[in-house]
Each structure stands twice: as structure tokens, then as C-alpha cells.
C-alpha positions in Angstrom: 169.6 -152.0 113.2 166.0 -152.5 111.9 164.8 -155.4 109.7 161.6 -154.9 107.7 159.8 -156.6 104.9 161.3 -155.9 101.5 159.4 -154.7 98.4 159.4 -158.1 96.9 157.9 -161.2 98.6 160.4 -163.2 100.6 162.9 -160.3 100.8 164.0 -158.2 103.8 165.3 -154.7 104.1 167.9 -154.0 106.7 168.4 -150.5 108.0 171.7 -149.9 109.9 171.6 -146.6 111.7 174.8 -144.9 112.8 175.8 -141.5 114.1 179.0 -141.7 112.1 178.9 -140.3 108.6 182.0 -142.5 107.8 180.1 -145.8 108.1 181.1 -148.1 105.3 179.2 -151.0 103.6 181.7 -153.4 105.1 181.2 -152.1 108.6 177.4 -152.2 108.2 177.6 -155.9 107.1 179.9 -156.7 110.0 177.4 -155.2 112.4 174.9 -157.9 111.4 177.2 -160.5 113.1 176.3 -164.1 112.4 173.1 -162.9 110.5 175.3 -161.4 107.8 175.6 -164.8 106.1 171.8 -164.7 105.4 171.8 -161.4 103.5 173.0 -160.1 100.2 173.7 -156.4 100.2 172.4 -155.1 96.9 172.5 -151.4 97.8 174.2 -149.3 100.4 173.4 -145.6 100.7 173.9 -143.1 103.4 171.1 -140.9 104.7 170.0 -138.5 101.9 172.0 -140.2 99.1 169.1 -142.4 98.0 166.7 -139.5 97.9 169.2 -137.5 95.8 169.7 -140.3 93.4 166.0 -140.8 92.9 165.4 -137.0 92.3 168.2 -137.0 89.7 166.7 -139.9 87.7 
């Protein structure tokens, strides 16, 4: 798990890395443990999905 500054001030971006292609949003949120209460997951994309969506737009 990696936490970085988000694009907007006061926001964070959390990257959850997994070797499993079957990782779900729920599992990713659960991996945050007690910290999960502090975050709102606005987007969840698997590696490559975000890039595909941006190219299609």
C-alpha cells in the first residue's frame, strides 16, 4: 500500500498493489484496516484499466 498526495489540496491517493488480478474494491478497502474509516473510495481501477478509459475518452 502506498499513500500519496492527491491532485486536490487536502486529499490523498491510496495505491493498493496486489499480485492477484481478482482483487476487489471491498478487499482493497479492508486492507487499509483501521485507516479505512478515514478514506472515501471514489474510484477503483485495476492496472491498465484507468489508462484504457482515458484513451477511450
